[in-house]
N, C-alpha and C positions, 0 to 999 in steps of 0.2 A: 574441108580445109580448116585448119585451126586459125582463129583470129590472133593477130600478134598482141601480146601483153604490151610490149613497147618495141620501138625500133630506133634506139638512140644513135645519134651520130657519134663516131669515135671522138674522144676527148682530145684537146690540144696537147696535153701533157700526160705522163704516166704517174703523176703524183698520187699515191694511194692515201686513202684515209684522210681525215674523217668525214669532211662535208663536201658537197658539190652542188652546183646550180641544178634547178629542176631539169629532168630529161624528158618529161612528157607534157603534152598539151592536156587540157581538161578532157577533151574527147578521147584521148589515148590513155586513159587512166589505167592503173595497174590491176584494176578489178575486172578487166575485160573477161568475158566468159569464153569458153571453148564449146564449139558444137561438135559433139561426139557422135558419129553415126547419124541416123535420121532422128528428127525431133520427136516423132511418135514413139520410136523405139526407146529413146531416153526416158520419156514420160512413163512408159510402161515399166521400165527397170526401176525407176524411182518409186512407183507405186507398189511394186512387188516388195522392195526392200522396206518400205514404210510399213506394210502389212507384216513383214517378218519382224520388224522392230516392235510392233504392237503385239505380235504373238509371244515374243520373248518376255515382254512386259507382263502380260497376262499369266504367263507360266510363273513369273516371279511373285505376282500377287497370289497365285494359287498356292504356291509353296509357303509363303508367309502366313496365309490364312489357315492352312492345314496344320501349322505348328500349334494353333490354338484350338482348332475345332477338329472333330473326327470326320472321316471320309464321307459320311452321309448327312452331315450337318448342312442346314439350308444356307449358311453363310458362305458355302462354297459354290452355290448355284450360279451366281453372276460370273465369277471368274472362269468356271468350267464351260459354261454355255458360250461366253465370249470367245474363249480359246477354241472351242469346237468350231464355232462359226468361222474364225480366222483360218483354221486348218483346212476346212472344207472349201473355203474360197480360194486358197492357194493350191490345193491338192490336184483338182481336176481329175486326171486319170492316173497320176503318179503320186507316190508318197512325198510328204514334206519333211525335209531333214534339217534340223537345227544342229550345227556342229560347233566344237570349240577346239581351237588350235592356238596354243601359246597365249591363252587368256584373250583371244579375239574370237567373236562370235560370227558365224557364217550362216547364211540361209542357202543351203545347197553348197555351191562354190562361190557365192557372192558374199563379200565381207559386209557386215551391217555396221556402219559407222555409228559411234555412240557419242551423243552430245553430253555436255557437262551435267545437264539435268538428269540424264538417264544413267550416269555412272553407277550410282548406288543401286538403282533398280536391276540393272544387268548383273551387278556383282552377286546378287542372291543366286541367280542361275549358274554364274561362273563358279562360285564356291561350292554349290551342290555337285556340279559336274566334277570338279576337281577332287572333291572328297571321295567320290566313287571311282575316279579314273574314267569317267565316261568321256568318249570322244564325240558322240552325237546321239540324238534321239530321232528316229524315223517314224512319222505319223502317217498311217495309211488312210486313204479316203474313207474307209470303213470304220475308222476309230469311233468310240462311243464316249459318252460322258462317264460311264462307269470305268472304262479303261483309264481315263485321265485321273479320276479319283483313286483308283487302285495304285497307279504308278507313283503318284506323289506320296500317298500313304506309306508305300513300301520304302521309298527313298528316305522317309523321315523316321520310320519305326525300325528298319533294319540297321545294324551298326556297320558302317563301311570299313571300320578297322578290323572287323571279324569276318563279315560277309564279302563276297567277291561279286564282280559283274555276273558271273556264272550263277551264283546264288540268286542274284536279283532276277535274272532271266527265268530261272526255275520257278521262282515265286510268282512272276507274272503269268507264266504258263499254268501254274497250279490254280491261279485265280481267273483263268480263261480269258486272259488279255491277249488278243491276237492283232490288234490294231497298232501296236507300238513295238518297235524293235530298238534294242539298246546296242550301240556301237561302242567298241573299246577305243581308248585313246590311241591315236597314231603316234608314231615316232616324232619327236620334236623337230620342227623345221628350223635349222640354224639361222636362216634368213630373218626369221621373225623374233629371235631371241632378244634383240635390242628393243624391238616394239613391245614385247611382253613386259620388259622392265618398265617402259613408259606407261603401259596399261596399269601396272601395279601402283606407279607413282600417281597416276590419274585418279585411281580410286581412293588412295589415301588422302589426296588433295581434297576430293569431294567430301569425304568423311569429316575432315577437319573443318571445312567451310560450314557444313551442316551443324556441327557441334558449336561453333562460334555463333552462328545465326540463332540457334535455340537458346544459348546462354544469354546473348545480348537482349533477346526478346523478353526472357524471364526477368532479367534485371530491369528492363523498362517497365514491366508490369508490376514490379515490386515483389516478385515471387522468391521463394527460397530455392537456391540452386546448388548444384554440385558440379564437378567438372571431371568426373572419372572418364566420360567418353572422350574428352579432349585429351586427356592423359594418354589413353590408349592410342588415339590417333597420332599424337606426337612421337610416341615410342616406335610406331610402324615407320614413321617418316625418318627417324634417326637411323633405323636399320637400312632403309633404302638410300639415305644420304651417303652412308659409308660405301655402299655398292655402286650407286650411279647418281652422283650429285647433279650432273647435267640433266638428266631426266626430270628431276624435280625443278630445277631452276627454269627449265624450258616452260613449265606451267605457270610461272609467275608473269609470263607474257600474256595471259588471259586478262583482258581488260573489259570490264563490264561496269558502267558507271551506275547502273540500277542496283547492283549488288556490291558497290565499291567497298563499303565498310567491312563486309565479310571477306571479300576477296583480298582486300588490303592487309587485313590482319594475318591471313594465311600466308600471303606473299611475304610480308615482313618476317614472319616466323621462319619461313624457308630460307630467306636470304641471310637472316641472322644466324641460323645454324650452320649454313655454308661458310660464313665469315668466321664463326667460332671454331669450326672444323679446321679452317686454314690457320687459325691463331693457336691451335693445339689443344683445344678442349677435349677431354675424354667423353665417351658416349653418355655417361650419366649426367655430366654438366651440360652437354649439348641438349639433352631432353629438358633440363631445367630452364636453359636459355630459350628453347623453342617455346615452351609453355608460357614463359614470362613474356616473350614477344607477341604471342597469340593474343594476350589480354592487355597489350599496352594501350589500346584505345577504348578500354571498357568504360572509361569516364564519359565517352560520348553518348552512352545510353541515358545519361541525365540531361542531355541537351534536347530541347524541343525538336521534333522531326521538321517542323516548318523552317527551322534555322538550318539544320543539317542539309536539308534538301532544297535550300533557297537557291533558285537559278541565277539571280542577279547579284549585284554588289552587296557586300556585307556592311551593315551600319556599325557604329562603334559599340552599340549594345550587343549586336551579334558577335563581334569579335571578343567582347568581354566574356560572353558565354563560352565561346569556343576555347578561349585561353584558360578557362576553369577546368577543362576535362582531365589534365594530368593529375591535379589534386583530388578531383572527384573520383578518378580511377583508383587511386590508392585507398580511399575510404571504401569504395564499393568492393574492392578485392578483399579487404579485411573482413567483409561479411560473407564471403564465399563459404558454403558448407564444404567441409572436408579440408580446410586449412586451419590448423590449430594455432599457428602463429604465421603471420604474413612473411614469406621468404623475402629477403632483401633484394634478390634479383627481380622478383615480380614488382615490388614497390619501385625499384629503380627504373625498370622498363616503362612504367606508367608515368612516374614523376619527372624523368629526366629526358625523354625522348625529343622534347622541343627546346631544351635549354642551350644547346650548342656548346662546343668545347670552350669557348671564351665567355660563356654565360650571357651571351647577347640575346638569347631567346627568352622563353618563358617557361615556368613561372619565375618572376623576379624575386630575388632573395636579398635580405639585408645582412645576412651573416655569410662569412667565407664558405665556399662550397667547392669540392673537388668531384668532377664527374666520374662516376663509376665506370668500370669496364663494360658493363651492360648498357649503361647509358650512351657510352661512346659508340658502341655497336648499333644500338637502335637509332641513334641520330643519323647514321649513314644509310641504314637500310630503309628506315621510314621515309627519308627524303627522296631516295632513289625511286621507290615504288610509287610514291605520291606524284612525283613529277613525270614519271612515264605512264601514268594512268589518266584516263578521262574521268572528270568529275561532274557533278551536277552543274557546278558553276563554271566549269572549264571543259567543254566537250572535247576539245582537241588536246591529246596528250603531246609530250615531247618525245623525240626519238631517244633511245638509250644512249647513243654515242654523244648526243648533244647534251644530255643531262650529266654524263660524266665529265664533259668539258667544263660545264658550269661548276660542278662540285669541286673539281681540281683547282679552280680559282679561289675557292674558299678553304682550301686545305691549310690546316694550322690555325684557322680562325673558327669556323663552324665545325670542321671535322678533324679527327685525329689522323695526322699524315700517314703514319705506319698502317693503321687499320684501313685507311682509304686505298692504299696500295695493295693491300691483301684482298680488298674487296673487288678491285679491278682483276686480280688473279681469278676470282670466283666467276665473275660474269664475262670476263675477257675484255681486252682493250678494244676489240670489235665485239661489243657485247652480244650475248645470246639473244636471238630474235631479231638481229639487225638484218636488212636487206643489202646485199652487196652485188656489185657488178664485177665479173671476172674478165680478165684480159681478152677473153674470147667473145665478149659481149653477152655471155650467158648470165642470167640472174640466179642468185642462190641465197638461202636463208641460213644464218649462222645457228648451228645446233649446240656447239660446245667449244670452249677454249682449247687452244693447243696444250698438249701436256707440258712441254718445256717452255720456260719464260722466254728463251732466245727465239722461239717461233710464234711470239705473241700475236703477230699480225697474219698468222696462218692457222686459223681455227678449222674445225670440222664443219662442213657446210652441206646443205642439201640442195641440189640443183633443181630449179623450178621452171626454167625456160630454156629453149635452144638459143643459138646465136642470133636468130631472127626475131626473138621475142615471143615465140609460140610456147604456150604453157605446156609443161610436161607433167603428166600424172605419174606419181610414184617415181620421181626422179632419183637418180643415184646419190648416195652420200660420198663426198669427196674429202679426203684428208689433204689439206693444202700444203703439208710438209713433204708429201711424196714427190720424188724426182724421177726423171726418165733416164734412159741408158747413158745419156751424155752428161748427167749430173745437174741438169737444169730442172727447175721446178715444173710440174706438169700443169699446175694452175696457180694464178696469182690474183689477188684482189686488185682491181683497178681503182675502185672507189666505193665508199659507203654511200648508200642512197637513203635519203630521209623518207622512210616508209610512211611516217605519220603525215608528212606534207602531201604525199600522194594518196593518202587514205587507203593504204594497202595493209591488211591485217595479217601479220606473219604468224599469229598465235595458232592458226588452223593447222600448221605443220607440226605442232606439238600435241594436238588432240587427235 
């Protein structure tokens, strides 16, 4: 029997949005777990999937290593033997099959869930499968290290644009590989199409975060850096932004204070491009805006880590160092390899993102100054992500709806009123990642805003509990604008729940 996530009493009124009193006791937190089947069975399934994840990881390592070394090189010994051990551990008397469906990796029929850390690792295998049109690889218990070396060598030396899976199979047979079978890609499952889009978004997010982290570290070490990798990642994001904005914005709900600087930069970049898109920026300018936003905090690389990671109150000297980062960022960006002259948009993003519309922020200037469009956008997106994120010195973030409420109070002062309204169109008046209670007492997570402004309070949501508060795995997505045969709405939001107050992380529904 599932344990209830919550079992709230019906509210006294039907007033929807934005805030409500706590609905749970401490003991009935939203993070309650569900017992699925027997405990022993669950543990076994988890261990099998963990081994499957390790198997895909080693296959990725083997592919990457084989790009540098030949099939018989000793550099391949460790990944080959590790992969072989994992296969034989999982195989027993039947083959082990790694499958790919709509960019999701499966061990047999079980989906291997990918963490943020494994995104880039799995992408090597996914890209290789997609290049060949491979739907799966079946490894027999009798597979040998020679079989594995030969397979990867053929995948890398044959040209998938010229050779087919049939050619790959013939080459395996010619090399006496009998322990591996290659499956063709199955017809695409339409139910996974949206999830595939999210998987692509997740991969691009990870690549961008890695690029920012590497560049920031090199700047801190005083090294010479370029930013071609970041440029490529941003261009991929622009293409995805045009196709599925919500899939990317959903990833900005990922909150990790240990990687705050990297995640924050990527989040601000995504939010800025979404806002720029709403403001009518063409694709080329969206890429420039995204790149500028990605490096808006580069100046923080000049601040001592003991200040950046200080868990307690900042001293006046600490604040002085922090307030220097916009200017330091402009100077640092000017030294980037690959920039012949510092683009105005990048300079503005770094210099102006803390100034505020009325110039009440910092840096303080003695001469008249008009905030650029880039600066106005960054002021909004930087503030929104910072306030909805956990920080080293503020472990508890604020809920998206509460942050928007605070920001609207400063409209016309700190924030450009028109851009702030457009920003709400991006994240939704009931923001992406919000936890909401429906009139049926079911809980749902907001996935994307409604298409029409008239339906602003009726976003697309994902159901996560039943009416008794029992958690639902893979709950359905509900369009709250849908009506029944009588013309009444099928579902309505009763109220928004402060998921940060109840320590309920909704980001898992986007990963």
